[in-house]
Backbone bond lengths (Angstrom), bond angles and torsions (degrees), N, CA, C in turn:
res aa  C-N    CA-C-N  psi(-1)  N-CA   C-N-CA  omega(-1)  CA-C   N-CA-C  phi
1 M - - - 1.519 - - 1.489 108.68 -
2 G 1.285 116.34 148.84 1.435 124.62 -176.33 1.477 112.98 -169.04
3 S 1.277 116.31 175.46 1.515 126.16 173.59 1.493 108.54 -82.57
4 H 1.429 121.11 119.51 1.454 122.37 -176.26 1.519 106.24 -137.37
5 N 1.313 113.66 152.57 1.477 121.62 176.73 1.560 109.09 -88.37
6 I 1.304 118.34 117.03 1.535 119.41 -175.69 1.508 106.30 -63.98
7 N 1.364 121.90 -40.17 1.382 122.71 179.16 1.518 114.32 -51.86
8 S 1.309 110.84 -48.96 1.435 120.93 174.55 1.561 115.31 -52.34
9 I 1.278 113.23 -47.64 1.449 117.64 -179.43 1.517 111.11 -69.01
10 I 1.359 119.53 -34.87 1.416 119.91 175.98 1.470 113.22 -67.74
11 N 1.352 117.90 -37.16 1.394 117.97 178.20 1.553 112.39 -68.41
12 E 1.267 118.94 -36.53 1.400 119.40 173.14 1.582 117.11 -61.42
13 V 1.286 112.00 -41.56 1.439 118.76 -178.89 1.510 111.12 -67.82
14 L 1.385 112.86 -41.76 1.440 118.65 -179.76 1.572 112.27 -69.96
15 S 1.290 116.85 -32.62 1.482 122.41 171.20 1.550 107.85 -57.77
16 I 1.230 121.72 -50.85 1.433 128.64 178.76 1.511 111.97 -55.21
17 C 1.360 112.49 -49.86 1.464 123.18 -175.74 1.557 108.61 -64.00
18 N 1.326 116.71 -42.80 1.456 121.09 178.12 1.448 117.01 -57.68
19 R 1.354 116.59 -39.78 1.379 125.73 173.10 1.657 110.08 -60.53
20 E 1.284 112.49 -47.22 1.488 116.66 -177.53 1.487 111.99 -67.81
21 L 1.329 116.88 -34.23 1.431 118.48 -178.07 1.507 117.51 -76.20
22 Q 1.302 116.34 -21.56 1.440 129.58 177.13 1.674 109.57 46.65
23 D 1.264 112.98 57.97 1.494 122.13 176.53 1.523 108.85 65.95
24 E 1.223 123.71 15.62 1.483 118.04 178.86 1.577 109.03 -77.46
25 V 1.227 116.92 -35.49 1.443 121.84 176.12 1.621 111.40 -130.63
26 E 1.303 111.83 135.87 1.556 113.95 -178.82 1.543 105.11 -98.62
27 L 1.295 114.91 121.30 1.408 121.79 174.00 1.531 110.86 -102.90
28 I 1.327 115.66 122.11 1.482 120.45 179.60 1.467 109.74 -107.37
29 L 1.406 114.65 130.24 1.359 124.77 -173.89 1.543 111.13 -111.80
30 E 1.436 112.76 125.51 1.432 113.39 171.85 1.494 109.04 -131.60
31 L 1.209 122.32 105.38 1.488 130.99 -171.37 1.580 109.81 -105.95
32 N 1.355 116.66 138.76 1.351 122.73 166.14 1.545 115.81 -96.07
33 F 1.245 121.64 159.06 1.391 120.57 179.12 1.458 111.59 -62.98
34 V 1.371 120.04 132.39 1.447 126.01 172.29 1.431 110.03 -131.04
35 K 1.385 119.07 147.29 1.367 122.70 174.01 1.494 113.39 -71.09
36 D 1.281 123.12 156.94 1.405 125.66 178.92 1.514 110.13 -61.40
37 V 1.341 117.55 148.34 1.427 119.36 176.29 1.503 109.02 -120.34
38 Y 1.326 112.13 156.72 1.536 121.39 176.76 1.476 106.83 -86.53
39 C 1.308 121.81 114.58 1.458 126.79 -174.51 1.479 111.19 -162.20
40 I 1.311 111.69 173.99 1.481 120.49 176.76 1.603 102.86 -94.19
41 R 1.173 120.85 108.95 1.502 126.55 -172.80 1.504 108.64 -57.89
42 T 1.217 121.86 -46.60 1.516 122.32 -174.98 1.563 109.09 -68.91
43 E 1.354 120.88 -26.37 1.423 118.35 179.67 1.493 107.17 -76.18
44 I 1.371 117.01 -41.99 1.482 115.86 179.65 1.474 108.44 -66.82
45 N 1.287 123.08 -41.81 1.434 123.41 177.55 1.557 109.68 -57.32
46 D 1.287 118.80 -47.20 1.561 117.23 -179.46 1.580 110.60 -65.36
47 A 1.306 119.12 -33.67 1.503 119.42 176.67 1.497 110.62 -67.50
48 I 1.244 118.76 -44.41 1.497 120.38 178.07 1.528 111.65 -62.79
49 D 1.319 113.79 -42.42 1.587 118.97 179.27 1.564 103.23 -64.33
50 S 1.238 125.27 -40.64 1.527 121.99 -177.16 1.473 109.83 -65.03
51 I 1.371 116.78 -44.66 1.430 122.01 179.79 1.484 114.10 -61.73
52 L 1.262 118.48 -40.05 1.410 123.84 178.44 1.568 110.18 -73.04
53 K 1.297 119.83 -42.31 1.450 121.25 177.65 1.549 111.53 -68.99
54 N 1.312 119.11 -39.87 1.444 119.07 175.30 1.581 110.50 -63.30
55 S 1.333 120.62 -39.80 1.400 122.15 176.14 1.487 115.96 -59.97
56 V 1.356 112.50 -41.96 1.510 117.28 179.88 1.514 106.96 -69.98
57 K 1.309 124.40 -35.01 1.530 125.91 179.27 1.537 105.73 -65.10
58 A 1.364 117.71 -44.22 1.496 117.05 179.68 1.498 114.84 -66.17
59 F 1.343 111.72 -37.00 1.542 117.72 175.37 1.478 111.92 -62.51
60 R 1.295 116.47 -44.40 1.486 121.65 178.95 1.613 108.92 -62.01
61 K 1.326 112.89 -48.68 1.503 117.61 -179.72 1.498 111.03 -58.17
62 N 1.289 119.21 -40.55 1.402 124.39 -176.80 1.503 112.24 -71.79
63 S 1.342 110.52 -38.17 1.573 116.03 169.84 1.392 116.20 -57.25
64 L 1.333 113.78 -47.09 1.464 119.93 -177.13 1.567 111.51 -64.24
65 L 1.295 113.66 -37.47 1.534 121.03 178.93 1.446 108.44 -65.92
66 N 1.327 116.73 -33.30 1.518 115.13 -175.76 1.550 113.00 -79.49
67 Y 1.356 117.17 -22.70 1.406 123.03 175.74 1.534 113.60 -72.10
68 N 1.213 118.47 -22.21 1.527 122.31 -179.45 1.509 114.69 -85.39
């Protein structure tokens, strides 16, 4: 546990996600300033990663349904 900047964590996860998506989906990020929070960085990282990946899956599923 330690003091971490949530915006920094989000940017790191988004950077990894963007490479995996290979321009299939454009993710736009607008963050406000937030103070550092005391947390377990890897757990926050995993949670944000899951949210992004689930969102992309839902987007893909919705896109496929619209093509039929």
